[in-house]
N, C-alpha and C positions, 0 to 999 in steps of 0.2 A: 584490538577489536577496537576498529576507527569507525569512527561517524560523523558523516558532515550535514552539518545548518549552514544560514548567513541569517543575519538579524534582518534582511533589506524583506524576509517573510513576515515582520512583523507588521509593515507597514500600508492594512488593510485593512479595514476591519466594519461593519458594520455594526450595529446598536442592539445588545440583545440577542446577538446573536449567535449559536455553538461553536456554532466557529473557528475560533476567539485566539489572539495573536499569544492570549497566554499559557495555553495550552504548548507551544512549542514553548515562548521563551521559559516558563518557570523546569520544563522537564528539558528543558538545556541548562542551565538554572543547578539541577535535581544529577542530573550525572556526572558534571566534573566536578563537584565536591563528595559525591559519596564515592565515582572510579581516576580516579587522579591518574592511575593511570595510563585511559584511556588514550588514548590521538583522536583529536582532529585535526580534518582535512581540508583542503576551500573544495568550493566549484565555480563550476565556469559556467556561458547563460547555455543550451544547447542547442549545437546547432539546429539551421533553418530544414536542412538537409536531416538530419533526424527526423523534425516535426515530423514531416512532407513524409515518411514513410508507415504513421499511422490516421494521417491526418491532413485532407484537404487543402488548398489553396485559401481555398473560398474561408474553409473553418478560420485558420491561423488571424485572416481577418477581421472578418466578424465577433474574434477578439475586444479586436482593436475597436469598435464599434461603443461608444457615450450609450448603451439599452440595455437593461435588464435580459438577463436569459433565460428566467424562470419566477418560479412567487421566494426562492429558495436558494441563489443566484443570481449574482449583485456583477454588473458592471461596476469594476473602481477602475481608477486612474493610473495606469504605467500598472493594472491586470495578469498582461498581456507579459512582459517583460519577468516577472515573481514569476508564475507558472513557468519560464523555458527559466527558469532557475531552480525552480521543483526540481520539470524533469532533468535539467544540471545533472542535481543533488543524487537521483536515481540513473546517473552514468558515470556518476564517479562512482558508491559502491557497487556499482556494478564489476565497471575494468579493476575496483579493488577484489572485488573477490575473486575474479581472474588472476588476482598477480598475487593469490593466499592469503589475503586476509576473510577473517568476516566484518561485516563491509549493512551503517544501516544508515537512510537519509532519513536523516528529521528536520522536514521543509512544509509546508501547508504551501496553496492548497494542494488536497489531493486531489487524486486523480484514477477516481477507476471508474465515479459512474460517469462520467470521459466518453463522449461516445464520438463513432471519427468526423461526423460533422456537425455533434450536439454540445455544446455545455451544459450541466445537468449538478445536481448532489452535492453544489458545493465544488464542481471541478468547473478545472478548462482544456487543459489538456492531461490523458494520458497517459504521464512514465511509469507505468509499471510495459504500459504494452510498447511504446517506445524504446523502451530498452532491451522487453522483448528481441525487436526486430536490429538496432545497432548490434543483442549477439552475436547475431541469426549471420548479416554483415559480415562479419570480421571473425566467423571462420564455425563457432558454435559448433554441435551436435544440433541437439538435443535441447530445449528449454522448456523447463517449464514453470506455471505460476502458478499459486499456493497461495489461499484466500480468505484469513479467515478473521475477513476484518465481520463486522455482525448483521450488515449491506448486499447483498450481493452488488458483482462488482459484474454486472449488464454491460460497461463500456469496452472492462478490456472480451466481455465475452466475447459483445459482437467486432471486434477489433481483429481477434484472431482464431475462428467458429473456422475451421477450414482449411486456416493457413497449415501447411507440412512441418516433422523437426518441432510441435509447441503442444503441449497443454497445459491446458483453461481449467483447473479443479477448485472450489470451492460451497466453504459450506458457514450458510448464512440465518436467518431467523425469517422466518415463514409464514403468515403474514410479515411480510414491513414494507418498510420502501427498498426498492424501487416495484417488489411484486412480479423480479424475474427468477428467473434461476430454479426451475422447477421441476426443472426432463434433462434427461442427461441424451447425449448422441457422437460422437465420436470425439473427435478430443475434445469431447465439453465433457467437466463429470462434475453435477450438482447434488449439494447435501442438504436440503432443505430443514431449519427442524424450527417447530415451534417455538412460540411462544412460553416460556414456562419452563419450558424443559429443564430437567435439572444436570447440575453439570455435569457428575457422572455418565447420566448416556450422550448427553453436547459436547463431555470430553471422548466418547467412546467411537461420535460419526468426527468426530474429527479425527482419532487413527487408521481410523479406515481411509480416508482422506487420504492422509498422511502419506497410508500406503500404498495409494491406487500414485496418487504420484515420483513415488520411488518403483513403481515399481514398470513408468515410463521408462526409467534410466538417463537422469536427462544430464546433460553434464553441465548443468548450472542449473540453481532451483534464483526464481524469483517471489522474495517473500509479502506478499496484501498485505501487513500489519497493522491492522484495523480495535485499538482494543477499546470498539462499543459495546462487544456483549458482557465484559464484567456484573457484576450482581447492581454495584451502582451505581452502571448510564444513565442519564437520566431521556437516551431515545428511543431506546429499547425494551425490552422482554427475558431478560435471561440472564444464568444464575455463575456463570465463571466468576473468577475469587486470583487474586493475587498470584497465588500457586500455582493456578492454571498458566497462567500463563508459560512463567519460569519452566511447567514444564515442556509449552510447546516451543519456544529459545533450547532443551536440550538434545528433543529432538530434531533437533537442525543439526543440532554439535554432531550428536555418535553417525548421521550419518555421512557424513564424509565428503559430500557433493559444496561444489562450491554456489554458495550462496551471499544475496543480499537479500537487503528487505528498507525497502519503505512506509513511510507513517502512510497510513488512509483514515478512517475514523477514528473514535476518544473522544469523550463531550465528561467525562465524573475528572475534579478536581483531581480523583486520585491518579489519573493519566499520568507525572512520574513516576510514582512507581510502580505500575502497571508495566513498563518499560525501560525502565529499571527493572523488573525479577524475569522481563523476555531475556535484555545484553547476559541476566547471568547469565541463567540457564545457558544458555546460546556460548556461551563463553569461556568452561565449563569448570569443573576445579580449582 
């Protein structure tokens, strides 16, 4: 297992905001202590050319303007550069996966709500969509995105819908922010799950979504790994437990398909345990 993180992603915060630096800081610390054999790679900022595959130049310029994006998504000094570094983590994990590694990018801000021309939902750049286009540009035949965050990845869906050789699959709470992801069409497959759904039922939907992902016969799977469907998460009303995340990781392990994952949501203080369980399931016995 190779992980990618950079302390620069801890350099912004809004008091009282759930997307806080300790999410990554404590998770990195826990993983390093609990799994000393895992390696940690370095990250470089994503090149502008890569960003422009998913976002127009006007969006990149807007990210550098010192004004709020929405009530949940503030402007921070250097947020554009920090987001570029987050995208760099996704690209580094993707490259490592294509070299035969199990790779996870543990960075903030998250990305799957960012639309082509809109920052929203704590997200500024859509890291995973950018990684998809980078993979396609490098000659990868078919790329699937599997998103198990409790919130629908509206931005990833909007950017990838209709893009040949790609598939977007999401399992998410509904009703819940951002209120999208209610139907499937073309290369978009959605599994909305009601609040309070028992973990066994939710895991059944996740199994179905994973089957859809595998049926696409992808050459590469990129995972939007959100941990906010956890039973103790403060922002959602789902019921998954720690061992459920270990199972999700084990499914990836058994697929024998190159895969990379990036951190999206997950706001419980138990995030280090959830990520650890997921990665241990993925790393195998």
